[in-house]
C-alpha beads as a LAMMPS data file, in Angstrom:
LAMMPS data file: protein, C-alpha beads

70 atoms
69 bonds

1 atom types
1 bond types

-500.0 500.0 xlo xhi
-500.0 500.0 ylo yhi
-500.0 500.0 zlo zhi

Masses

1 110.0

Atoms # bond

1 1 1 40.905 -169.607 -108.737
2 1 1 43.821 -171.360 -109.673
3 1 1 46.819 -169.594 -111.345
4 1 1 47.082 -171.472 -114.137
5 1 1 43.185 -170.463 -114.202
6 1 1 43.918 -166.877 -114.092
7 1 1 46.504 -167.406 -117.360
8 1 1 44.111 -168.875 -119.399
9 1 1 41.779 -166.047 -118.531
10 1 1 44.208 -163.254 -118.878
11 1 1 45.052 -164.866 -122.309
12 1 1 41.485 -165.278 -123.320
13 1 1 41.483 -161.694 -122.888
14 1 1 44.668 -161.147 -124.898
15 1 1 43.354 -163.012 -127.738
16 1 1 39.136 -161.416 -127.627
17 1 1 41.724 -158.056 -127.848
18 1 1 43.912 -159.407 -130.814
19 1 1 42.603 -162.906 -131.871
20 1 1 46.351 -162.780 -133.830
21 1 1 48.998 -162.093 -131.297
22 1 1 50.825 -165.250 -131.796
23 1 1 52.221 -164.747 -128.343
24 1 1 48.229 -165.172 -126.131
25 1 1 47.878 -168.294 -128.579
26 1 1 51.127 -169.631 -128.483
27 1 1 50.788 -169.367 -123.991
28 1 1 47.495 -170.449 -124.490
29 1 1 48.374 -174.091 -126.532
30 1 1 51.449 -174.198 -124.551
31 1 1 49.645 -173.784 -120.888
32 1 1 47.036 -176.254 -122.391
33 1 1 49.495 -178.726 -123.422
34 1 1 51.314 -179.130 -119.874
35 1 1 47.607 -179.154 -118.027
36 1 1 46.956 -182.171 -120.261
37 1 1 43.978 -180.430 -122.753
38 1 1 45.569 -181.832 -125.363
39 1 1 42.744 -181.657 -128.142
40 1 1 42.547 -178.070 -127.095
41 1 1 46.334 -177.461 -127.221
42 1 1 46.212 -178.834 -130.890
43 1 1 43.402 -176.556 -131.832
44 1 1 45.872 -173.422 -130.240
45 1 1 48.314 -174.679 -131.971
46 1 1 47.244 -174.946 -135.416
47 1 1 45.980 -171.727 -135.490
48 1 1 49.224 -170.213 -134.816
49 1 1 50.807 -172.222 -137.913
50 1 1 47.970 -170.908 -140.012
51 1 1 49.053 -167.285 -139.066
52 1 1 52.435 -167.632 -138.957
53 1 1 54.005 -170.949 -141.302
54 1 1 57.456 -170.151 -140.795
55 1 1 57.119 -170.755 -137.661
56 1 1 59.266 -174.340 -137.284
57 1 1 59.250 -173.804 -133.344
58 1 1 54.993 -174.173 -132.943
59 1 1 55.478 -176.660 -135.583
60 1 1 57.860 -178.675 -133.586
61 1 1 56.207 -178.370 -129.934
62 1 1 52.614 -179.107 -132.600
63 1 1 54.089 -182.879 -133.521
64 1 1 55.009 -183.280 -129.937
65 1 1 51.083 -181.947 -128.272
66 1 1 50.588 -184.982 -131.105
67 1 1 52.456 -187.548 -130.024
68 1 1 51.621 -187.007 -126.295
69 1 1 47.902 -187.247 -127.283
70 1 1 48.506 -190.652 -128.860

Bonds

1 1 1 2
2 1 2 3
3 1 3 4
4 1 4 5
5 1 5 6
6 1 6 7
7 1 7 8
8 1 8 9
9 1 9 10
10 1 10 11
11 1 11 12
12 1 12 13
13 1 13 14
14 1 14 15
15 1 15 16
16 1 16 17
17 1 17 18
18 1 18 19
19 1 19 20
20 1 20 21
21 1 21 22
22 1 22 23
23 1 23 24
24 1 24 25
25 1 25 26
26 1 26 27
27 1 27 28
28 1 28 29
29 1 29 30
30 1 30 31
31 1 31 32
32 1 32 33
33 1 33 34
34 1 34 35
35 1 35 36
36 1 36 37
37 1 37 38
38 1 38 39
39 1 39 40
40 1 40 41
41 1 41 42
42 1 42 43
43 1 43 44
44 1 44 45
45 1 45 46
46 1 46 47
47 1 47 48
48 1 48 49
49 1 49 50
50 1 50 51
51 1 51 52
52 1 52 53
53 1 53 54
54 1 54 55
55 1 55 56
56 1 56 57
57 1 57 58
58 1 58 59
59 1 59 60
60 1 60 61
61 1 61 62
62 1 62 63
63 1 63 64
64 1 64 65
65 1 65 66
66 1 66 67
67 1 67 68
68 1 68 69
69 1 69 70
């Protein structure tokens, strides 16, 4: 199992335990982005924007992912 896969498994467990965990959601979104899984990354980041609308860093990163997907 690749290290990225282990990290995603760990983050999935963290999100199952606490579906509103901003750190787990953000980190999963970033990993998915770096793995070029843009649609999945966007879903994670959009979820986080709904949970924490004041997070400009997340909005910025979400815009970047949307640009890369296009």
